[in-house]
C-alpha positions in Angstrom: 48.9 -24.0 -22.5 45.8 -26.2 -23.2 44.7 -26.2 -19.7 45.3 -22.4 -19.5 42.9 -22.0 -22.6 40.5 -24.3 -21.0 40.4 -22.3 -17.8 40.1 -19.1 -19.8 37.1 -20.5 -21.8 35.6 -21.7 -18.7 36.1 -18.3 -16.8 34.7 -16.4 -19.8 31.6 -18.7 -19.9 31.1 -18.1 -16.2 31.3 -14.4 -16.5 29.2 -14.2 -19.5 26.5 -16.3 -17.8 26.7 -14.2 -14.6 26.3 -10.9 -16.8 23.4 -12.4 -18.8 21.7 -13.6 -15.8 22.0 -10.1 -14.2 21.0 -8.3 -17.3 18.1 -10.7 -17.6 17.0 -10.4 -14.1 17.4 -6.7 -13.6 14.6 -3.9 -14.3 14.8 -1.8 -17.3 13.0 1.1 -18.7 13.0 -0.4 -22.1 12.0 -4.0 -21.0 8.9 -4.1 -23.4 10.5 -2.1 -26.3 10.7 -5.2 -28.6 8.1 -7.7 -27.0 5.3 -5.1 -27.0 6.1 -1.5 -28.3 2.7 -0.1 -27.5 2.4 -1.4 -24.0 3.3 1.9 -22.3 1.3 4.2 -24.4 -1.7 1.7 -24.0 -1.4 1.9 -20.2 -1.2 5.7 -20.2 -4.3 6.0 -22.4 -6.4 4.0 -20.0 -5.0 5.8 -17.0 -5.7 9.2 -18.5 -9.1 8.3 -19.2 -9.8 6.9 -15.8 -8.3 10.0 -14.0 -10.2 12.3 -16.3 -13.4 10.5 -15.3 -12.6 10.7 -11.5 -9.5 12.5 -10.5 -9.4 10.7 -7.3 -8.6 7.6 -9.1 -5.0 8.9 -9.7 -4.3 8.6 -5.9 -6.0 5.4 -5.6 -3.7 3.9 -8.4 -0.7 5.4 -6.7 -1.6 4.0 -3.4 -2.0 0.6 -4.9 1.7 0.5 -6.1 2.9 1.7 -2.7 0.9 -0.9 -0.8 1.9 -3.6 -3.3 5.7 -2.8 -2.8 5.5 -2.5 1.0 4.4 -6.2 1.2 7.0 -8.8 0.1 8.1 -6.5 -2.8 6.5 -5.0 -5.9 5.0 -8.2 -7.3 1.3 -7.4 -7.9 0.3 -9.5 -4.8 -2.3 -6.7 -3.7 -4.4 -7.6 -6.8 -5.2 -11.2 -5.9 -8.7 -11.8 -4.9 -9.4 -14.2 -1.9 -9.4 -17.9 -2.8 -9.0 -21.2 -0.8 -5.2 -20.8 -1.4 -4.9 -16.9 -1.3 -5.3 -14.9 2.1 -6.1 -11.7 0.1 -4.2 -8.6 1.0 -7.3 -6.7 0.0 -8.8 -7.9 3.4 -5.8 -6.5 5.4 -6.5 -3.5 7.7 -4.7 -0.9 5.6 -6.6 -2.0 2.3 -10.0 -3.4 3.5 -12.8 -1.2 2.0 -10.3 1.6 1.2 -8.0 0.2 -1.6 -9.6 0.9 -4.8 -8.7 1.1 -8.6 -8.9 -2.7 -9.3 -11.4 -2.3 -12.1 -9.0 0.1 -13.8 -6.2 -2.3 -13.5 -8.6 -4.9 -15.0 -9.3 -2.4 -18.0 -5.5 -1.8 -18.3 -4.7 -5.5 -18.4 -7.3 -6.3 -21.0 -6.2 -3.3 -23.2 -2.5 -4.1 -23.0 -2.9 -7.7 -23.6 -4.9 -6.9 -26.8 -2.2 -4.4 -27.8 0.6 -6.9 -27.4 -1.2 -9.9 -28.8 -0.8 -11.9 -25.9 -0.2 -11.6 -22.0 3.2 -10.0 -22.1 3.1 -7.3 -19.4 3.0 -8.3 -15.8 0.3 -6.9 -13.4 3.1 -5.7 -11.1 4.5 -3.7 -14.1 1.0 -2.3 -14.7 1.0 -1.0 -11.0 4.3 0.7 -11.4 3.5 2.4 -14.6 -0.1 3.5 -13.8 1.3 4.9 -10.5 3.7 7.1 -12.8 0.9 8.0 -15.2 -1.6 9.0 -12.6 1.1 11.3 -11.0 1.7 12.9 -14.4 -2.0 13.2 -15.3 -2.4 15.4 -12.2 0.4 17.8 -12.8 3.3 15.8 -11.2 6.6 14.7 -12.4 7.4 11.9 -14.8 10.3 9.3 -14.5 11.6 6.2 -16.4 9.8 3.4 -14.7 12.0 0.4 -14.4 10.2 -2.7 -15.8 10.5 -6.5 -16.1 8.8 -7.5 -12.7 6.9 -10.8 -12.7 3.7 -11.5 -10.7 3.6 -13.4 -7.4 1.8 -16.5 -7.1 1.0 -15.9 -3.4 -0.3 -12.9 -1.1 -0.2 -12.4 2.7 -2.8 -10.5 4.5 -0.6 -10.9 7.7 2.4 -9.3 6.0 0.2 -6.4 4.6 -1.0 -5.8 8.1 2.5 -5.8 9.6 4.2 -3.9 6.8 2.1 -1.1 5.6 2.8 2.0 7.7 -0.5 3.0 9.9 -1.9 6.5 10.1 -1.2 6.5 13.7 2.5 5.7 13.5 5.0 8.3 15.2 8.0 9.5 13.4 10.4 6.7 14.8 8.0 4.1 13.8 7.6 5.6 10.4 11.4 5.9 9.9 11.9 2.3 11.2 9.1 1.0 8.8 10.7 2.6 5.8 14.2 1.5 6.7 13.0 -2.1 6.7 12.0 -1.6 3.1 15.4 -0.1 2.2 14.2 3.4 2.2 15.6 6.2 4.3 14.3 9.4 5.9 14.3 11.3 2.8 12.2 8.8 1.0 9.9 8.8 3.9 9.3 12.5 3.5 9.3 12.5 -0.2 7.0 9.4 -0.7 4.5 10.7 1.8 4.2 13.7 -0.5 2.0 11.3 -2.4 -0.8 12.5 -0.1 -0.7 15.8 -2.0 -3.5 13.9 -4.1 -6.3 12.0 -2.8 -8.7 11.8 0.3 -8.5 10.1 3.7 -11.5 8.4 5.6 -12.7 9.7 8.8 -11.6 6.6 10.7 -8.0 7.2 9.9 -7.9 10.9 11.2 -10.6 10.9 13.9 -8.0 10.5 16.7 -5.8 13.2 15.3 -8.4 15.9 15.3 -10.0 15.1 18.7 -6.9 14.0 20.6 -3.8 15.4 19.3 -2.4 18.9 20.2 -0.2 19.4 17.2 -3.0 20.5 14.9 -4.4 23.9 14.0 -7.4 24.3 16.2 -9.5 25.9 13.5 -8.6 23.3 11.1 -9.4 20.5 13.6 -12.9 22.3 14.0 -13.5 22.1 10.2 -12.7 18.4 10.2 -15.0 17.6 13.2 -18.0 18.6 10.9 -16.9 16.0 8.4 -15.8 13.5 11.0 -17.9 13.4 14.1 -16.8 11.5 17.3 -19.4 8.7 16.5 -20.2 7.4 13.1 -19.2 8.8 9.6 -16.2 6.4 9.5 -16.4 6.5 5.6 -16.6 10.2 5.3 -13.8 11.6 3.2 -11.7 14.7 3.6 -8.9 15.7 1.2 -5.4 15.1 2.2 -4.4 18.5 1.4 -6.2 21.6 0.1 -5.5 21.0 -3.7 -6.3 17.3 -3.7 -6.6 17.1 -7.6 -3.1 18.6 -8.2 0.3 17.0 -7.6 1.8 20.1 -6.0 3.8 20.8 -2.7 0.6 22.1 -0.7 0.8 19.1 1.3 4.1 20.4 2.8 3.0 23.7 3.4 -0.2 22.4 5.1 2.1 20.4 7.4 4.1 23.6 8.3 0.8 25.2 9.2 -0.1 22.1 11.3 -2.8 21.2 9.0 -1.8 17.6 8.3 -4.9 15.3 7.9 -3.2 12.2 9.5 -1.4 11.9 12.6 1.4 10.3 10.7 1.7 13.1 8.3 1.9 15.7 10.9 4.6 13.7 12.6 7.0 14.8 9.6 6.9 18.3 11.0 6.6 18.1 14.7 10.1 19.3 16.0 11.9 16.2 14.6 14.6 15.2 12.3 12.5 15.6 9.1 11.2 19.2 9.7 13.8 20.9 7.6 12.9 18.7 4.6 9.3 19.3 4.9 10.0 23.1 5.2 12.2 22.9 2.0 9.5 21.1 -0.1 6.8 23.5 1.1 8.2 26.3 -0.8 10.2 24.3 -3.6 7.7 22.3 -5.6 10.6 21.6 -8.3 12.9 20.0 -5.7 9.9 17.9 -4.4 9.0 16.7 -8.0 12.6 15.7 -8.6 13.1 13.9 -5.4 9.8 12.1 -5.6 10.6 10.6 -9.1 13.9 9.4 -7.6 12.2 7.8 -4.6 9.5 6.1 -6.7 12.1 4.5 -8.8 13.9 3.4 -5.5 10.5 2.1 -4.0 9.7 0.3 -7.3 12.9 -1.6 -7.0 11.8 -3.4 -3.8 12.4 -7.2 -4.1 10.9 -7.6 -7.7 10.4 -11.0 -9.1 12.4 -11.3 -12.2 13.8 -13.9 -14.8 12.0 -17.3 -14.0 10.5 -16.3 -10.8 6.7 -15.8 -10.5 4.6 -15.6 -13.6 2.8 -13.3 -15.8 -0.8 -13.5 -14.9 -3.5 -13.9 -17.3 -5.9 -12.2 -14.9 -4.5 -9.8 -12.3 -7.0 -11.0 -9.8 -6.0 -14.7 -9.8 -3.1 -17.0 -10.1 -2.7 -18.9 -13.3 
């Protein structure tokens, strides 16, 4: 009898410990409710001010979260500056001289630490919330961002080069890339819809407008004024015709062969994703609903939780 009670007590303790560890380690929308009740409203205020000042910043902050999550998980590694021990992801091909919004993240970090009285909110969580608030600020959907990520103490330029999908990828490469991150074809189409806001550099779409056949010729001609064969690498073109509004015009443009990037137009080019693109092109509500779900899913890619990582004092460097 005594041994039975002892076994039961041990089993109970084990189950409780496992549950507690899981509960502590998992992400939650109310993670900061007690430790810093004003955290989310503080982040939102800074994001709204930044987007109001420059609407393109909304797309830049969304892109930072995406590029962070696709490199060893959503851990704030993209924010680390180069140092003797950090091979910064900022210098990776997909980010070099194009990733932006770091100063806004600095402003958020300063404001939220002040609101909390100490460093409580991770830089990785700041990226997740800022991405959501940027989408909302430009007329897109909201969602309950899962929080509780901790910050990495490392970065990998090599992993950023290898894992962030390139603008010249074909559909099979895109599907494979997203699958490697636990995301499916629907997530691919939905999250690519983030290109309904923001701009692309000439260097990312030059080959598409001069060499591809699956592009509206009149549209290509317009883009050639912005993006000549030689020079003008940093000239910008809007990713869709309403670059300051989080709508479904991106998908309508793809249906009419007016995708800016080769990788975008691949989503509507006679392949398995055509039907979903067509659906979103005339159903903004469905796109918004699915975008929110896929953003939550993407935000769950390999987060550091519990005692893993750290809460950085400065998002640009390890403590």
